[in-house]
C-alpha positions in Angstrom: 76.6 -78.8 99.4 80.1 -78.5 100.4 81.9 -75.6 100.2 85.9 -76.1 100.0 87.2 -73.6 102.6 90.8 -73.4 101.1 90.3 -72.0 97.9 87.8 -69.6 99.2 90.7 -68.8 101.6 93.4 -68.0 99.2 90.7 -65.9 97.3 89.8 -63.7 99.9 93.5 -63.0 100.5 94.6 -62.6 96.9 91.7 -59.5 96.8 92.6 -57.9 100.5 96.3 -58.2 99.1 95.6 -56.4 96.1 93.8 -53.6 97.9 96.4 -53.0 100.3 98.5 -52.9 97.1 96.6 -50.6 96.1 95.7 -48.1 98.9 99.3 -48.2 99.4 100.2 -46.6 96.3 97.3 -44.3 96.4 99.7 -42.4 99.3 102.9 -42.2 97.7 101.6 -40.8 94.9 99.8 -37.5 96.5 103.1 -37.7 99.0 105.5 -37.0 96.1 106.7 -33.2 96.0 105.8 -31.0 93.6 108.5 -29.5 91.6 110.4 -26.7 92.7 109.2 -23.3 90.8 111.8 -22.3 88.3 111.0 -18.5 87.6 111.3 -15.5 90.1 109.8 -11.8 89.7 111.2 -9.7 92.7 111.5 -6.1 93.7 115.4 -5.2 95.2 116.1 -1.7 96.8 119.7 -1.5 97.5 122.6 0.3 97.9 125.4 0.3 95.2 124.0 -2.7 94.1 123.9 -4.0 90.7 120.5 -2.3 90.4 120.9 0.7 91.7 119.0 1.7 94.5 115.6 0.3 93.3 114.9 -2.3 90.7 113.2 -5.5 89.3 114.6 -8.5 88.6 113.9 -11.7 86.8 115.5 -15.3 87.6 115.1 -18.3 86.1 116.2 -21.8 87.7 118.6 -23.4 85.4 119.7 -26.7 87.3 119.1 -27.5 90.5 122.0 -25.0 91.9 122.4 -22.6 88.6 120.7 -19.2 88.5 120.6 -16.7 85.8 119.2 -13.2 86.9 118.4 -10.0 84.4 117.5 -6.9 85.8 117.0 -3.1 85.5 116.9 -0.3 88.1 118.0 3.3 88.6 120.8 4.0 91.2 123.5 7.4 91.3 124.9 6.6 88.0 121.5 6.6 86.2 119.3 3.5 84.9 121.0 0.5 85.4 121.0 -3.1 83.3 122.4 -6.3 84.9 122.9 -10.1 83.9 124.2 -12.2 87.0 124.8 -16.1 87.0 124.3 -17.1 90.9 124.4 -20.1 92.6 121.5 -21.1 95.3 122.7 -23.8 97.7 120.5 -25.2 100.5 116.3 -26.6 100.6 113.9 -25.9 99.1 113.1 -23.3 101.6 116.6 -22.1 102.5 119.0 -21.2 100.5 122.5 -19.8 100.6 122.6 -17.2 97.3 126.3 -15.5 95.9 126.7 -14.6 92.3 128.8 -12.4 89.8 127.8 -10.5 87.5 127.6 -7.0 85.3 125.6 -3.7 84.8 125.5 -1.1 82.3 124.3 2.5 83.4 122.7 4.9 81.1 122.8 8.3 83.1 120.2 10.5 83.4 122.2 13.5 85.2 125.3 14.8 83.2 126.8 16.4 86.1 126.6 12.8 87.7 127.9 10.6 85.6 128.3 10.6 81.3 129.4 7.8 79.0 127.6 4.6 79.9 129.8 2.5 83.1 130.1 -0.3 83.1 130.2 -1.9 86.6 131.2 -5.1 88.1 129.2 -6.9 90.9 129.7 -9.2 93.5 127.0 -10.6 95.5 129.0 -12.7 98.0 127.1 -13.4 100.7 123.1 -13.5 100.3 119.9 -15.6 101.9 116.9 -16.5 100.6 113.9 -17.8 102.4 110.9 -19.0 100.2 107.2 -19.8 101.9 105.1 -22.2 100.3 103.1 -19.4 98.8 106.3 -18.9 95.9 107.1 -15.5 97.8 110.5 -15.4 99.0 112.4 -12.2 100.7 116.2 -12.1 100.1 119.3 -9.7 101.3 123.1 -10.3 99.9 125.6 -8.2 100.6 129.0 -7.4 98.6 131.2 -5.2 96.5 130.5 -3.3 93.3 133.3 -1.4 91.0 133.7 0.3 87.8 135.2 -1.6 85.1 134.9 2.2 82.0 133.1 2.7 79.7 132.4 6.2 81.4 132.8 8.8 84.5 131.6 9.6 87.4 130.7 12.2 90.2 130.1 10.8 94.2 128.5 12.2 96.4 126.0 14.2 94.1 125.9 17.5 95.4 128.4 20.1 94.1 129.5 17.6 91.1 130.1 19.0 87.8 131.5 17.9 85.1 135.2 18.8 85.2 134.9 17.0 88.9 134.0 13.8 87.3 136.8 10.5 87.7 136.3 7.0 86.0 134.3 4.4 87.0 137.5 2.6 87.5 138.5 4.8 90.3 134.8 3.7 92.2 135.2 0.2 94.3 132.2 0.2 97.2 130.5 -2.4 99.1 127.0 -3.0 98.4 123.9 -4.6 99.8 120.6 -5.4 99.2 116.9 -6.6 99.9 114.4 -8.2 98.0 111.0 -9.3 97.9 109.8 -11.7 94.8 107.1 -14.2 93.5 108.3 -18.0 92.3 106.3 -19.6 90.0 
């Protein structure tokens, strides 16, 4: 019985080549990165920020660099509702974040604030670090200013309604730090 070594060798080479291609394709599928989380829920503590002194946020990524943030909090001028479009530039774990938005206050103390003050909020310089677990820490500085809609007396000690000034007189630096979970 004679065996032909050339067809046998070709068959062995083809099967080895097919096995190598299959092995190469498996790591490529495993190595593909998971999609970046699109939704974040956070807790922020601040001074003069879009959420006041303490607030919660819901942030949705829209595309690669755009975000929309909705927030609710409490500050000197009362309860706050906030809407802020943002940009986030950088790598998946580290981002430069900036945004400009509006918030409206619902005063809870008539001696400090009246009407429904509307605030312009600028998060001029912000940084966010997101861990692999989805937890993120952030900090932002910027400024806030009154656009109208109400009156405010600051600082709150000794304020009476006749000493309240239009919120348009109030422009000040603001800062906030946050802890969020992205999923």
